[in-house]
FITITOR-78131 format. One line per 2 residues: number of its first residue (from 1); their letters; for each residue x, y, z of C-alpha. Coordinates in steps of 0.25 Angstrom, whole numbers, always signed. Example, Ala and Ser with C-alpha at 12.3 -4.5 7.8 and 13.67 -1.06 7.14 Angstrom:
# FITITOR-78131
1	as	+49,-18,+31 ~ +55,-4,+29 .
END
This chain:
# FITITOR-78131
1	ms	+259,+296,+357 ~ +268,+302,+348 .
3	pa	+280,+311,+353 ~ +274,+323,+345 .
5	qd	+261,+322,+353 ~ +268,+320,+367 .
7	gg	+278,+330,+371 ~ +278,+324,+385 .
9	tl	+284,+311,+379 ~ +295,+319,+373 .
11	lr	+298,+327,+385 ~ +299,+315,+394 .
13	wi	+308,+308,+383 ~ +318,+319,+382 .
15	wa	+318,+321,+398 ~ +319,+306,+401 .
17	gy	+329,+303,+390 ~ +338,+315,+390 .
19	lr	+335,+327,+399 ~ +334,+319,+412 .
21	rh	+349,+315,+412 ~ +353,+330,+411 .
23	lp	+344,+334,+423 ~ +356,+339,+432 .
25	li	+361,+348,+421 ~ +347,+353,+417 .
27	gl	+344,+355,+432 ~ +357,+363,+433 .
29	al	+354,+371,+421 ~ +340,+374,+426 .
31	al	+346,+379,+439 ~ +355,+388,+431 .
33	mt	+343,+393,+423 ~ +336,+397,+436 .
35	ie	+348,+405,+441 ~ +349,+412,+427 .
37	ga	+334,+415,+428 ~ +335,+420,+442 .
39	ml	+346,+430,+439 ~ +336,+438,+431 .
41	gl	+327,+439,+444 ~ +339,+442,+452 .
43	ls	+343,+453,+443 ~ +329,+459,+444 .
45	yl	+330,+458,+459 ~ +343,+466,+458 .
47	ik	+335,+478,+452 ~ +330,+481,+466 .
49	pm	+343,+484,+473 ~ +347,+492,+460 .
51	fd	+335,+501,+463 ~ +335,+501,+478 .
53	di	+350,+501,+481 ~ +356,+509,+470 .
55	fv	+346,+517,+462 ~ +337,+522,+474 .
57	ag	+346,+521,+486 ~ +358,+525,+478 .
59	nr	+367,+515,+485 ~ +380,+515,+476 .
61	ga	+386,+504,+484 ~ +375,+494,+479 .
63	ip	+379,+496,+464 ~ +390,+486,+464 .
65	lv	+383,+476,+472 ~ +370,+477,+463 .
67	as	+378,+478,+450 ~ +386,+466,+454 .
69	av	+374,+458,+458 ~ +368,+461,+444 .
71	fg	+381,+456,+437 ~ +381,+444,+446 .
73	vf	+366,+440,+441 ~ +371,+441,+427 .
75	li	+383,+433,+430 ~ +375,+422,+437 .
77	ra	+365,+422,+425 ~ +376,+421,+415 .
79	ga	+382,+409,+422 ~ +369,+402,+424 .
81	gf	+364,+405,+410 ~ +377,+400,+404 .
83	sq	+378,+387,+413 ~ +363,+383,+410 .
85	rv	+365,+385,+395 ~ +377,+376,+395 .
87	lm	+370,+366,+404 ~ +357,+366,+395 .
89	ar	+366,+365,+382 ~ +373,+353,+388 .
91	vg	+359,+346,+392 ~ +354,+350,+378 .
93	qr	+366,+344,+371 ~ +367,+332,+379 .
95	vm	+352,+329,+377 ~ +354,+331,+362 .
97	aa	+366,+322,+362 ~ +359,+311,+370 .
99	iq	+347,+311,+361 ~ +355,+311,+348 .
101	hd	+363,+299,+353 ~ +351,+292,+357 .
103	lv	+344,+295,+344 ~ +355,+290,+336 .
105	rh	+357,+278,+344 ~ +342,+275,+343 .
107	ml	+342,+277,+328 ~ +353,+267,+326 .
109	tl	+344,+257,+332 ~ +332,+260,+322 .
111	ds	+330,+251,+309 ~ +336,+255,+296 .
113	lw	+323,+257,+290 ~ +320,+268,+299 .
115	fq	+333,+275,+294 ~ +328,+273,+279 .
117	kt	+315,+280,+282 ~ +321,+292,+290 .
119	pp	+331,+301,+282 ~ +344,+303,+289 .
121	gh	+343,+318,+289 ~ +330,+316,+298 .
123	li	+338,+307,+307 ~ +349,+317,+309 .
125	er	+339,+328,+311 ~ +333,+320,+323 .
127	vr	+347,+318,+329 ~ +352,+332,+327 .
129	gd	+342,+342,+324 ~ +331,+337,+334 .
131	tl	+340,+334,+345 ~ +346,+348,+343 .
133	vi	+333,+354,+346 ~ +332,+346,+359 .
135	an	+345,+352,+363 ~ +341,+366,+360 .
137	iw	+329,+365,+370 ~ +340,+367,+381 .
139	nt	+346,+379,+374 ~ +342,+394,+373 .
141	vl	+334,+397,+361 ~ +331,+411,+355 .
143	aa	+317,+416,+357 ~ +312,+425,+347 .
145	ag	+325,+430,+342 ~ +319,+442,+335 .
147	rd	+311,+447,+347 ~ +324,+446,+356 .
149	av	+332,+454,+346 ~ +322,+465,+347 .
151	al	+322,+464,+362 ~ +337,+466,+362 .
153	ls	+336,+478,+353 ~ +325,+485,+361 .
155	lf	+332,+482,+374 ~ +345,+488,+370 .
157	av	+337,+500,+364 ~ +331,+503,+378 .
159	al	+344,+502,+385 ~ +351,+512,+375 .
161	si	+339,+521,+376 ~ +341,+522,+392 .
163	dw	+356,+524,+392 ~ +366,+521,+381 .
165	lw	+378,+521,+391 ~ +371,+511,+400 .
167	tl	+369,+502,+388 ~ +383,+504,+385 .
169	ia	+387,+500,+399 ~ +378,+488,+399 .
171	va	+384,+483,+386 ~ +398,+487,+389 .
173	gv	+402,+473,+393 ~ +397,+468,+379 .
175	pl	+411,+470,+373 ~ +416,+461,+383 .
177	lv	+408,+450,+377 ~ +414,+451,+363 .
179	vp	+426,+442,+366 ~ +419,+432,+375 .
181	im	+408,+431,+365 ~ +417,+430,+353 .
183	al	+425,+419,+360 ~ +411,+412,+364 .
185	qr	+407,+413,+349 ~ +419,+407,+344 .
187	wv	+418,+396,+355 ~ +403,+394,+351 .
189	rr	+407,+394,+336 ~ +418,+384,+338 .
191	tt	+410,+375,+348 ~ +398,+376,+339 .
193	rn	+406,+372,+327 ~ +411,+360,+334 .
195	ar	+397,+357,+338 ~ +392,+358,+324 .
197	ga	+404,+349,+319 ~ +400,+339,+329 .
199	aa	+386,+340,+325 ~ +390,+338,+310 .
201	hi	+398,+326,+315 ~ +385,+320,+321 .
203	st	+377,+323,+309 ~ +388,+315,+301 .
205	rl	+388,+304,+311 ~ +373,+303,+310 .
207	de	+373,+304,+295 ~ +383,+292,+295 .
209	if	+375,+284,+305 ~ +362,+286,+297 .
211	hg	+367,+283,+283 ~ +375,+271,+289 .
213	mt	+364,+265,+297 ~ +364,+252,+289 .
215	ti	+379,+250,+291 ~ +378,+254,+306 .
217	kl	+368,+244,+308 ~ +374,+233,+300 .
219	nr	+387,+235,+307 ~ +381,+237,+321 .
221	me	+387,+251,+322 ~ +375,+257,+330 .
223	rr	+382,+258,+343 ~ +395,+264,+337 .
225	ea	+387,+274,+329 ~ +379,+278,+340 .
227	dr	+391,+280,+349 ~ +399,+288,+339 .
229	fg	+387,+297,+337 ~ +386,+299,+352 .
231	qs	+401,+303,+351 ~ +398,+313,+340 .
233	vd	+386,+319,+348 ~ +395,+321,+361 .
235	rf	+405,+329,+353 ~ +394,+338,+348 .
237	vh	+388,+340,+362 ~ +402,+344,+367 .
239	aq	+403,+354,+356 ~ +389,+359,+357 .
241	ir	+390,+361,+373 ~ +402,+370,+371 .
243	se	+395,+378,+360 ~ +383,+380,+369 .
245	ag	+392,+384,+381 ~ +398,+395,+372 .
247	qa	+384,+400,+368 ~ +380,+400,+382 .
249	gi	+392,+409,+386 ~ +387,+421,+377 .
251	pa	+374,+424,+385 ~ +382,+422,+398 .
253	lm	+392,+432,+394 ~ +381,+442,+390 .
255	di	+375,+440,+404 ~ +388,+444,+410 .
257	va	+390,+456,+401 ~ +376,+460,+404 .
259	gl	+379,+460,+419 ~ +391,+468,+417 .
261	gf	+383,+478,+409 ~ +373,+479,+420 .
263	lg	+384,+481,+430 ~ +389,+493,+422 .
265	vl	+376,+499,+420 ~ +372,+498,+434 .
267	sy	+385,+503,+439 ~ +384,+515,+430 .
269	gg	+369,+517,+428 ~ +367,+516,+443 .
271	lq	+375,+528,+446 ~ +367,+536,+435 .
273	ii	+354,+532,+442 ~ +359,+536,+456 .
275	dg	+364,+549,+450 ~ +351,+551,+444 .
277	dk	+355,+551,+429 ~ +347,+539,+426 .
279	tv	+333,+534,+432 ~ +331,+520,+438 .
281	ge	+320,+518,+427 ~ +330,+520,+416 .
283	fm	+340,+510,+422 ~ +329,+500,+424 .
285	sf	+325,+501,+410 ~ +339,+499,+405 .
287	ft	+342,+488,+415 ~ +330,+480,+410 .
289	am	+333,+482,+396 ~ +347,+478,+397 .
291	al	+343,+466,+406 ~ +333,+461,+395 .
293	vf	+343,+463,+383 ~ +350,+450,+387 .
295	ep	+338,+442,+390 ~ +333,+440,+375 .
297	lr	+347,+433,+373 ~ +344,+423,+384 .
299	ri	+331,+418,+380 ~ +328,+404,+381 .
301	gr	+320,+398,+370 ~ +305,+399,+374 .
303	vs	+299,+397,+360 ~ +289,+386,+360 .
305	ga	+294,+382,+346 ~ +308,+377,+352 .
307	wq	+301,+367,+361 ~ +292,+363,+350 .
309	aa	+304,+360,+341 ~ +310,+353,+353 .
311	la	+298,+344,+354 ~ +298,+341,+339 .
313	sl	+312,+337,+340 ~ +309,+328,+352 .
315	er	+298,+322,+344 ~ +307,+318,+332 .
317	ly	+318,+313,+341 ~ +308,+305,+350 .
319	av	+302,+299,+337 ~ +315,+293,+333 .
321	fl	+317,+287,+347 ~ +303,+281,+346 .
323	er	+308,+273,+333 ~ +312,+259,+336 .
325	pt	+320,+248,+328 ~ +311,+237,+323 .
327	il	+323,+228,+319 ~ +329,+223,+332 .
329	sp	+336,+211,+337 ~ +327,+200,+343 .
331	ar	+326,+198,+358 ~ +333,+184,+356 .
333	pa	+341,+184,+344 ~ +345,+171,+337 .
335	rl	+359,+168,+333 ~ +365,+164,+319 .
337	pa	+368,+150,+317 ~ +383,+154,+313 .
339	pg	+386,+168,+318 ~ +396,+175,+310 .
341	ga	+395,+164,+299 ~ +389,+165,+285 .
343	cd	+375,+160,+285 ~ +363,+159,+275 .
345	ig	+354,+171,+273 ~ +339,+168,+270 .
347	fr	+327,+176,+266 ~ +314,+169,+267 .
349	dv	+301,+176,+261 ~ +306,+190,+265 .
351	hl	+297,+202,+263 ~ +300,+216,+265 .
353	ay	+293,+229,+261 ~ +296,+244,+264 .
355	dd	+283,+250,+267 ~ +274,+245,+256 .
357	tp	+286,+242,+246 ~ +289,+227,+246 .
359	vl	+304,+224,+245 ~ +305,+209,+247 .
361	ng	+294,+200,+244 ~ +297,+186,+249 .
363	ls	+312,+186,+247 ~ +318,+172,+250 .
365	ft	+333,+168,+247 ~ +345,+162,+254 .
367	ak	+359,+166,+254 ~ +369,+155,+258 .
369	ag	+379,+156,+268 ~ +393,+160,+262 .
371	av	+387,+162,+249 ~ +385,+175,+240 .
373	ta	+371,+178,+237 ~ +367,+189,+228 .
375	lv	+354,+197,+228 ~ +351,+203,+214 .
377	gp	+339,+209,+208 ~ +333,+222,+203 .
379	sg	+333,+234,+212 ~ +322,+234,+222 .
381	ag	+323,+219,+223 ~ +326,+220,+238 .
383	ks	+340,+215,+238 ~ +345,+226,+248 .
385	tv	+333,+223,+257 ~ +339,+209,+259 .
387	fn	+351,+215,+265 ~ +343,+224,+274 .
389	ll	+334,+212,+279 ~ +346,+203,+281 .
391	tr	+352,+214,+291 ~ +339,+217,+297 .
393	li	+340,+232,+293 ~ +325,+229,+289 .
395	ep	+315,+218,+292 ~ +307,+210,+282 .
397	qr	+292,+210,+284 ~ +291,+195,+281 .
399	gq	+301,+183,+279 ~ +314,+178,+286 .
401	it	+328,+182,+284 ~ +339,+172,+290 .
403	lg	+353,+171,+292 ~ +358,+157,+294 .
405	gv	+343,+153,+296 ~ +341,+163,+307 .
407	av	+331,+174,+305 ~ +338,+188,+305 .
409	et	+328,+194,+314 ~ +331,+184,+325 .
411	le	+346,+188,+325 ~ +352,+199,+334 .
413	ly	+352,+212,+325 ~ +367,+214,+327 .
415	dl	+371,+200,+325 ~ +363,+199,+312 .
417	rd	+370,+211,+306 ~ +383,+206,+311 .
419	qf	+381,+195,+300 ~ +382,+205,+288 .
421	sv	+392,+213,+281 ~ +386,+223,+271 .
423	vt	+392,+229,+259 ~ +383,+238,+251 .
425	qe	+384,+247,+239 ~ +384,+260,+247 .
427	ap	+395,+256,+256 ~ +391,+265,+267 .
429	lf	+403,+271,+274 ~ +404,+281,+286 .
431	de	+411,+294,+286 ~ +422,+288,+294 .
433	ti	+436,+282,+290 ~ +437,+270,+282 .
435	rd	+442,+262,+294 ~ +429,+266,+301 .
437	ni	+420,+262,+290 ~ +426,+248,+289 .
439	cl	+428,+245,+304 ~ +414,+252,+308 .
441	gr	+419,+254,+323 ~ +425,+240,+324 .
443	dv	+439,+238,+330 ~ +446,+231,+318 .
445	pq	+460,+225,+319 ~ +469,+232,+308 .
447	dr	+473,+218,+302 ~ +458,+215,+300 .
449	ld	+455,+229,+294 ~ +467,+228,+284 .
451	ev	+462,+214,+280 ~ +448,+220,+277 .
453	lr	+453,+232,+270 ~ +461,+223,+260 .
455	aa	+450,+214,+258 ~ +440,+225,+255 .
457	hv	+450,+232,+246 ~ +450,+244,+255 .
459	id	+465,+244,+256 ~ +465,+247,+241 .
461	fl	+461,+262,+243 ~ +465,+265,+257 .
463	pa	+479,+271,+252 ~ +472,+281,+244 .
465	lp	+464,+287,+256 ~ +470,+298,+264 .
467	dg	+470,+291,+278 ~ +468,+276,+273 .
469	ln	+459,+268,+281 ~ +456,+281,+290 .
471	sp	+451,+289,+279 ~ +437,+294,+280 .
473	ag	+427,+288,+271 ~ +419,+300,+270 .
475	pr	+403,+302,+271 ~ +397,+289,+266 .
477	gs	+411,+285,+262 ~ +412,+296,+252 .
479	nl	+427,+297,+253 ~ +428,+283,+246 .
481	sg	+424,+278,+233 ~ +413,+268,+231 .
483	gq	+423,+256,+230 ~ +430,+261,+242 .
485	rq	+418,+262,+250 ~ +414,+248,+246 .
487	rv	+427,+242,+250 ~ +426,+249,+264 .
489	ai	+412,+243,+265 ~ +418,+229,+261 .
491	ar	+429,+231,+272 ~ +418,+234,+282 .
493	al	+411,+221,+278 ~ +424,+213,+278 .
495	lr	+427,+218,+292 ~ +413,+215,+297 .
497	da	+415,+201,+292 ~ +401,+197,+293 .
499	pi	+396,+183,+288 ~ +386,+189,+278 .
501	ll	+389,+199,+267 ~ +379,+208,+261 .
503	md	+383,+216,+249 ~ +374,+226,+242 .
505	ea	+379,+231,+228 ~ +393,+232,+234 .
507	ts	+400,+235,+221 ~ +389,+241,+212 .
509	al	+394,+255,+212 ~ +409,+252,+211 .
511	da	+418,+254,+199 ~ +425,+241,+193 .
513	qs	+438,+243,+201 ~ +431,+245,+214 .
515	ek	+421,+234,+211 ~ +432,+224,+209 .
517	av	+439,+227,+222 ~ +426,+228,+230 .
519	qe	+421,+215,+224 ~ +434,+208,+228 .
521	al	+431,+213,+242 ~ +417,+208,+242 .
523	er	+421,+194,+237 ~ +431,+194,+249 .
525	ls	+420,+199,+258 ~ +410,+188,+254 .
527	qg	+418,+176,+256 ~ +413,+167,+267 .
529	rt	+400,+176,+269 ~ +386,+175,+265 .
531	tl	+385,+186,+255 ~ +373,+193,+250 .
533	vi	+375,+202,+238 ~ +366,+212,+231 .
535	ah	+370,+216,+217 ~ +364,+223,+205 .
537	rl	+376,+220,+197 ~ +374,+205,+194 .
539	at	+388,+203,+189 ~ +393,+204,+203 .
541	vr	+385,+192,+209 ~ +387,+182,+198 .
543	na	+396,+174,+208 ~ +386,+174,+219 .
545	dk	+382,+161,+225 ~ +367,+164,+223 .
547	iv	+360,+176,+217 ~ +346,+180,+223 .
549	vm	+338,+188,+212 ~ +328,+197,+219 .
551	dk	+316,+205,+212 ~ +305,+212,+220 .
553	gr	+310,+207,+233 ~ +309,+192,+229 .
555	lv	+319,+182,+225 ~ +317,+178,+210 .
557	ee	+330,+170,+207 ~ +342,+165,+214 .
559	gp	+354,+157,+211 ~ +368,+158,+205 .
561	hq	+371,+168,+194 ~ +372,+158,+182 .
563	al	+359,+151,+186 ~ +351,+164,+187 .
565	ld	+356,+168,+173 ~ +352,+155,+168 .
567	rg	+338,+156,+174 ~ +336,+169,+166 .
569	gl	+328,+176,+177 ~ +329,+190,+183 .
571	ya	+344,+188,+187 ~ +347,+184,+172 .
573	gl	+340,+196,+167 ~ +347,+206,+177 .
575	yk	+360,+200,+174 ~ +358,+201,+159 .
577	lq	+353,+216,+160 ~ +365,+220,+169 .
579	fa	+375,+212,+159 ~ +369,+219,+147 .
581	se	+370,+233,+154 ~ +384,+231,+159 .
583	s	+389,+226,+145 .
END
């Protein structure tokens, strides 16, 4: 049964997974809610001694006692209301934080193809928007704001029509609220600003995670990114709870001032009734009107739409948790014959299609250990798909892919991806420092880092940056030029020091000067490694040990550069076409 049809499943899931762990806080909040609600009953009970002891019997000595009791009711109600709101805000925020953390941790385990089919904005909305709705279940919501506004106006009109002086006495304490409320407003504004800033940081973190998913998976950063996200969420929760406490303080202050107002009206108006200047009915009418003035401001959300919205968000969240990765490590993984060493790469009759669109149609080739193998061919030939299959970001429908004669699907997933260093045309960078982008969370000795920076020619442009290696790369590396981003990516690959190097159009978008520096770094990087190169600019792969020519997902030619030119096939035609266009 789908979650949309089974609300009970959703309730059991949210209770068992998240709410039950907060049962003590929820129980305490419920107890405080009970006290807060009971105070209204106690207040109505105190009406009896008002009439019997004061208004009818004329007992002046009972006035301070009854008036103090009324004030005490409001004071207790204020304390209980404030406390339960803070507690429920804490529960709501903690539940939201736990769901967000678990959701991101779960998403990081899903297949890359799932992320390709799901827009990042939708994912962020799942993590932020839907979980926020869940948190708001525990908070007060406005019910029929227009109706409550009219109710407030009509209640004040009744009070004024009975006695303007009583009304003035009732609200005399309002000026006392100005300074505290202004202070609370500044507090709420400041804490909310901090919370929004923390929320923006979370959104940025999420954006980086989802756009850098391939880099995260290939560099085994899932745990690191999940932990860093959890730290960002914790900062947001702390700021949000402080903001909620400030907001809860305002109605609590109103309750206290209301109690003071009733204390004044009862002390003054009681004497008027005893003296016969006012009737009991007038007083009761005024008392009821003023009591109800504050109630619309305290309404807890009772609109069915709020619960329906919560159910809709629960369904969307639950649907994500139901997703499962299909690309997994085997129960008994095999081992590479020479772990950490260069090895042959083999494709044997590999077929792959996206939905009904074929991408590879029986591709077969071998890339020799320690050699440079170039993949060339028209756009759409399936070259980039080869890299995704090698690293098991996607799976073929048929055929076999091997490393050193061992099928990749029999290897532990992390061990498999440890075999690859990847440099692509996009050179994806995170919005962190250049050092962070190169080290990716690893503790790297400074001498090793300096060696990598020199080899990748990163050292050439560091002096021009404001903070050198600690300068921020900017969103997607926007603070760096294309050539600088490529060199940072090469430094990352050098530091990774994996036995297999995958390069996808690593120099295609660079100017001549940047291309020369990057090409030197790439040549240094490829030494002693099994290297696969995707290139549209055929002049950059003339020195490859073997060139594999692909078309429509098949191998159509293979061999060294000159032999392919002499053959006069597809490669020769592509080469002549490029040479003619470049000349």
